[in-house]
C-alpha positions as CSV (number, residue, x, y, z in Angstrom):
1,X,-16.4,-1.1,-26.2
2,X,-14.5,0.7,-23.5
3,X,-12.4,-1.3,-21.0
4,X,-12.9,-0.3,-17.3
5,X,-10.7,-1.6,-14.5
6,X,-11.6,-1.0,-10.9
7,X,-13.1,-2.2,-7.7
8,X,-12.1,-2.2,-4.0
9,X,-12.0,-6.0,-4.1
10,X,-9.1,-5.9,-6.6
11,X,-5.7,-5.6,-5.1
12,X,-3.5,-5.8,-8.2
13,X,-4.3,-5.8,-11.9
14,X,-2.0,-6.6,-14.9
15,X,-3.0,-6.2,-18.6
16,X,-0.5,-7.5,-21.1
17,X,-0.5,-7.4,-24.9
18,X,-4.0,-6.1,-25.1
19,X,-5.4,-4.0,-28.0
20,X,-8.2,-1.6,-27.3
21,X,-9.7,-0.1,-30.5
22,X,-12.1,2.8,-29.8
23,X,-11.7,4.6,-33.1
24,X,-15.1,5.8,-34.4
25,X,-16.6,5.2,-30.9
26,X,-17.7,7.4,-28.0
27,X,-16.2,7.3,-24.5
28,X,-12.7,6.8,-23.1
29,X,-10.9,3.7,-24.4
30,X,-9.3,2.5,-21.1
31,X,-10.6,3.7,-17.7
32,X,-8.6,2.8,-14.7
33,X,-10.7,3.5,-11.6
34,X,-10.0,2.8,-7.9
35,X,-8.0,-0.4,-7.3
36,X,-7.2,-1.7,-3.8
37,X,-7.7,0.3,-0.7
38,X,-5.7,3.0,1.2
39,X,-4.2,0.1,3.3
40,X,-2.8,-1.5,0.1
41,X,0.6,-0.4,-1.1
42,X,0.0,1.8,-4.2
43,X,3.3,0.6,-5.9
44,X,2.4,-1.2,-9.1
45,X,-1.3,-1.8,-8.3
46,X,-2.1,-1.6,-12.0
47,X,0.4,-2.5,-14.7
48,X,-0.5,-2.0,-18.3
49,X,2.3,-3.8,-20.3
50,X,2.8,-3.8,-24.0
51,X,-0.7,-2.7,-24.8
52,X,-2.1,-0.6,-27.7
53,X,-4.9,1.9,-27.1
54,X,-6.4,3.4,-30.2
55,X,-9.0,6.3,-30.2
56,X,-11.5,7.1,-27.5
57,X,-12.4,10.6,-26.2
58,X,-9.3,10.1,-23.9
59,X,-7.1,7.1,-24.6
60,X,-6.4,6.2,-21.0
61,X,-8.2,7.8,-18.0
62,X,-6.3,7.2,-14.7
63,X,-8.2,7.7,-11.4
64,X,-6.1,5.6,-9.0
65,X,-2.6,5.6,-7.6
66,X,0.0,3.0,-8.5
67,X,-0.5,2.8,-12.3
68,X,2.4,1.9,-14.5
69,X,2.2,2.1,-18.3
70,X,5.1,0.1,-19.7
71,X,5.9,-0.3,-23.4
72,X,2.5,0.9,-24.5
73,X,1.3,2.7,-27.6
74,X,-1.6,5.2,-27.2
75,X,-2.7,6.9,-30.5
76,X,-5.6,8.8,-32.0
77,X,-7.5,9.9,-28.9
78,X,-9.9,12.7,-29.8
79,X,-8.7,14.8,-26.8
80,X,-5.9,13.5,-24.6
81,X,-3.8,10.3,-24.9
82,X,-3.6,10.1,-21.1
83,X,-5.7,12.0,-18.6
84,X,-4.5,11.3,-15.1
85,X,-6.0,12.5,-11.8
86,X,-3.5,10.5,-9.8
87,X,0.3,10.1,-9.9
88,X,1.5,7.3,-12.3
89,X,4.6,6.0,-14.1
90,X,5.1,5.8,-17.9
91,X,8.0,3.8,-19.2
92,X,9.2,3.3,-22.8
93,X,5.9,4.2,-24.2
94,X,4.5,6.3,-27.2
95,X,1.6,8.7,-27.0
96,X,1.0,10.4,-30.3
97,X,-1.7,11.7,-32.8
98,X,-4.1,12.9,-30.2
99,X,-6.5,15.8,-30.6
100,X,-5.0,18.1,-27.9
101,X,-2.5,16.8,-25.3
102,X,-0.4,13.7,-25.3
103,X,-0.7,13.7,-21.5
104,X,-2.6,15.9,-19.1
105,X,-1.7,15.1,-15.5
106,X,-3.1,16.6,-12.3
107,X,-0.8,14.8,-9.7
108,X,2.3,14.3,-11.9
109,X,4.0,11.3,-13.3
110,X,7.4,9.6,-13.3
111,X,8.9,9.2,-16.8
112,X,11.2,6.2,-17.1
113,X,13.1,5.0,-20.1
114,X,12.6,6.5,-23.6
115,X,9.1,7.8,-24.1
116,X,7.7,9.6,-27.2
117,X,4.9,11.9,-25.9
118,X,3.0,14.3,-28.1
119,X,3.6,17.8,-26.7
120,X,0.6,19.8,-25.5
121,X,0.2,23.6,-25.6
122,X,2.3,24.0,-22.5
123,X,5.1,21.6,-23.6
124,X,6.9,23.8,-26.2
125,X,10.3,23.1,-24.8
126,X,10.1,19.4,-24.7
127,X,11.4,17.4,-27.6
128,X,9.9,14.1,-28.8
129,X,11.9,11.2,-27.6
130,X,13.4,13.2,-24.8
131,X,15.4,11.2,-22.3
132,X,13.0,10.6,-19.4
133,X,15.5,11.3,-16.7
134,X,16.0,14.8,-18.0
135,X,12.7,15.8,-16.4
136,X,11.4,12.9,-14.4
137,X,8.5,14.8,-12.8
138,X,7.7,17.5,-15.5
139,X,4.1,17.0,-16.6
140,X,3.2,20.1,-18.4
141,X,5.2,23.0,-19.7
142,X,7.8,23.7,-17.0
143,X,9.3,22.8,-13.7
144,X,8.6,25.0,-10.7
145,X,12.0,26.6,-11.0
146,X,11.2,27.6,-14.6
147,X,7.9,29.0,-13.6
148,X,9.7,31.1,-10.9
149,X,12.2,32.3,-13.5
150,X,9.4,33.3,-15.9
151,X,7.5,35.1,-13.2
152,X,10.7,37.0,-12.2
153,X,11.4,37.9,-15.8
154,X,7.8,39.2,-16.3
155,X,8.1,41.2,-13.1
156,X,11.3,42.8,-14.3
157,X,9.7,43.6,-17.6
158,X,6.7,45.2,-15.9
159,X,9.0,47.3,-13.6
160,X,10.9,48.6,-16.7
161,X,7.6,49.4,-18.4
162,X,6.3,51.3,-15.4
163,X,9.4,53.4,-15.3
164,X,8.8,54.3,-19.0
165,X,12.2,52.9,-20.1
166,X,11.1,49.8,-21.9
167,X,8.2,50.8,-24.2
Protein backbone atom coordinates (compact mmCIF):
# COMPACT_ATOMS: atom_id res chain seq x y z
CA UNK A 1 0.00 0.00 0.00
CA UNK A 2 0.98 3.63 -0.47
CA UNK A 3 2.56 5.55 2.40
CA UNK A 4 1.10 9.00 3.06
CA UNK A 5 2.67 11.51 5.45
CA UNK A 6 0.81 14.65 6.41
CA UNK A 7 -1.28 16.60 8.84
CA UNK A 8 -1.25 20.04 10.40
CA UNK A 9 -0.71 18.48 13.81
CA UNK A 10 2.65 17.06 12.71
CA UNK A 11 5.58 19.44 13.15
CA UNK A 12 8.46 17.20 12.03
CA UNK A 13 8.65 13.73 10.47
CA UNK A 14 11.63 11.43 9.92
CA UNK A 15 11.54 8.12 8.05
CA UNK A 16 14.71 6.04 8.17
CA UNK A 17 15.63 2.76 6.47
CA UNK A 18 12.12 2.16 5.14
CA UNK A 19 11.35 0.15 2.00
CA UNK A 20 8.15 0.98 0.10
CA UNK A 21 7.37 -1.51 -2.66
CA UNK A 22 4.58 -0.39 -5.00
CA UNK A 23 5.61 -2.44 -8.03
CA UNK A 24 2.56 -3.92 -9.73
CA UNK A 25 0.27 -1.57 -7.77
CA UNK A 26 -1.74 1.58 -8.53
CA UNK A 27 -1.09 4.98 -6.96
CA UNK A 28 1.95 6.92 -5.83
CA UNK A 29 4.37 5.05 -3.56
CA UNK A 30 5.18 7.83 -1.06
CA UNK A 31 2.99 10.92 -0.72
CA UNK A 32 4.29 13.76 1.42
CA UNK A 33 1.44 16.17 2.12
CA UNK A 34 1.26 19.29 4.28
CA UNK A 35 3.33 19.00 7.46
CA UNK A 36 3.42 21.74 10.09
CA UNK A 37 1.97 25.19 9.58
CA UNK A 38 3.16 28.42 8.04
CA UNK A 39 4.33 29.45 11.53
CA UNK A 40 6.64 26.41 11.68
CA UNK A 41 10.11 26.68 10.13
CA UNK A 42 10.11 24.73 6.89
CA UNK A 43 13.74 23.65 7.34
CA UNK A 44 13.86 19.85 7.49
CA UNK A 45 10.18 19.40 8.38
CA UNK A 46 10.30 16.01 6.66
CA UNK A 47 13.51 13.95 6.40
CA UNK A 48 13.46 10.76 4.36
CA UNK A 49 16.77 9.05 5.15
CA UNK A 50 18.22 5.88 3.60
CA UNK A 51 14.87 4.75 2.23
CA UNK A 52 14.09 2.71 -0.87
CA UNK A 53 11.00 3.49 -2.95
CA UNK A 54 10.10 1.02 -5.70
CA UNK A 55 7.38 1.52 -8.30
CA UNK A 56 4.20 3.54 -7.98
CA UNK A 57 2.68 5.91 -10.53
CA UNK A 58 5.10 8.50 -9.12
CA UNK A 59 7.69 7.23 -6.68
CA UNK A 60 7.62 10.24 -4.34
CA UNK A 61 4.99 13.01 -4.50
CA UNK A 62 6.03 16.13 -2.54
CA UNK A 63 3.35 18.69 -1.62
CA UNK A 64 4.96 20.54 1.30
CA UNK A 65 8.04 22.65 1.97
CA UNK A 66 11.00 21.45 4.00
CA UNK A 67 11.44 17.94 2.57
CA UNK A 68 14.92 16.40 2.46
CA UNK A 69 15.60 13.11 0.67
CA UNK A 70 18.97 11.83 1.92
CA UNK A 71 20.74 8.68 0.69
CA UNK A 72 17.54 7.34 -0.88
CA UNK A 73 16.98 5.06 -3.86
CA UNK A 74 13.88 5.63 -5.96
CA UNK A 75 13.41 3.20 -8.85
CA UNK A 76 10.84 1.90 -11.27
CA UNK A 77 8.06 4.49 -11.01
CA UNK A 78 5.66 4.29 -13.94
CA UNK A 79 5.91 8.04 -14.57
CA UNK A 80 8.27 10.18 -12.44
CA UNK A 81 10.60 9.15 -9.65
CA UNK A 82 9.91 12.43 -7.86
CA UNK A 83 7.09 14.84 -8.58
CA UNK A 84 7.41 17.94 -6.40
CA UNK A 85 5.04 20.88 -6.15
CA UNK A 86 7.21 22.51 -3.45
CA UNK A 87 10.92 23.22 -3.04
CA UNK A 88 12.92 20.31 -1.56
CA UNK A 89 16.48 19.03 -1.06
CA UNK A 90 17.94 15.84 -2.49
CA UNK A 91 21.28 14.59 -1.21
CA UNK A 92 23.41 11.57 -2.20
CA UNK A 93 20.40 9.81 -3.74
CA UNK A 94 19.60 7.73 -6.83
CA UNK A 95 16.48 8.14 -8.99
CA UNK A 96 16.55 5.74 -11.96
CA UNK A 97 14.50 3.45 -14.18
CA UNK A 98 11.34 5.57 -14.22
CA UNK A 99 8.84 5.79 -17.08
CA UNK A 100 9.47 9.43 -17.98
CA UNK A 101 11.38 11.83 -15.69
CA UNK A 102 13.68 11.10 -12.81
CA UNK A 103 12.41 14.33 -11.24
CA UNK A 104 9.81 16.88 -12.20
CA UNK A 105 9.82 19.93 -9.96
CA UNK A 106 7.60 22.98 -9.97
CA UNK A 107 9.32 25.07 -7.29
CA UNK A 108 12.89 23.81 -7.70
CA UNK A 109 15.25 21.79 -5.57
CA UNK A 110 18.64 21.94 -3.96
CA UNK A 111 20.96 19.13 -5.00
CA UNK A 112 23.64 18.26 -2.46
CA UNK A 113 26.34 15.62 -2.57
CA UNK A 114 26.47 13.07 -5.38
CA UNK A 115 23.11 12.28 -6.91
CA UNK A 116 22.32 9.94 -9.79
CA UNK A 117 19.15 11.29 -11.37
CA UNK A 118 17.55 9.86 -14.50
CA UNK A 119 17.41 12.67 -17.06
CA UNK A 120 14.07 13.73 -18.46
CA UNK A 121 13.30 15.04 -21.92
CA UNK A 122 14.57 18.53 -20.98
CA UNK A 123 17.73 17.30 -19.26
CA UNK A 124 19.89 16.39 -22.27
CA UNK A 125 22.93 18.33 -21.03
CA UNK A 126 23.07 16.75 -17.58
CA UNK A 127 25.28 13.73 -17.02
CA UNK A 128 24.40 10.98 -14.58
CA UNK A 129 26.33 11.35 -11.38
CA UNK A 130 26.92 15.07 -12.03
CA UNK A 131 28.38 16.92 -9.10
CA UNK A 132 25.45 18.51 -7.33
CA UNK A 133 27.10 21.87 -6.82
CA UNK A 134 27.61 22.35 -10.54
CA UNK A 135 23.88 23.18 -10.85
CA UNK A 136 22.42 23.43 -7.35
CA UNK A 137 19.05 24.80 -8.46
CA UNK A 138 18.69 23.39 -12.00
CA UNK A 139 15.55 21.29 -12.03
CA UNK A 140 14.82 20.71 -15.66
CA UNK A 141 16.79 21.36 -18.81
CA UNK A 142 18.52 24.61 -18.27
CA UNK A 143 19.23 27.52 -16.03
CA UNK A 144 17.59 30.85 -16.76
CA UNK A 145 20.82 32.15 -18.31
CA UNK A 146 20.87 29.24 -20.76
CA UNK A 147 17.22 29.87 -21.65
CA UNK A 148 18.06 33.52 -22.38
CA UNK A 149 21.03 32.44 -24.54
CA UNK A 150 18.86 29.98 -26.48
CA UNK A 151 16.14 32.60 -27.04
CA UNK A 152 18.77 35.07 -28.27
CA UNK A 153 20.27 32.48 -30.65
CA UNK A 154 16.80 31.63 -32.01
CA UNK A 155 16.06 35.35 -32.47
CA UNK A 156 19.32 35.80 -34.40
CA UNK A 157 18.49 32.77 -36.60
CA UNK A 158 15.03 34.19 -37.29
CA UNK A 159 16.45 37.61 -38.21
CA UNK A 160 18.90 35.97 -40.63
CA UNK A 161 16.09 33.91 -42.16
CA UNK A 162 13.87 36.96 -42.60
CA UNK A 163 16.68 38.74 -44.47
CA UNK A 164 16.92 35.77 -46.81
CA UNK A 165 20.58 35.15 -45.98
CA UNK A 166 20.23 31.94 -43.96
CA UNK A 167 17.91 29.63 -45.87
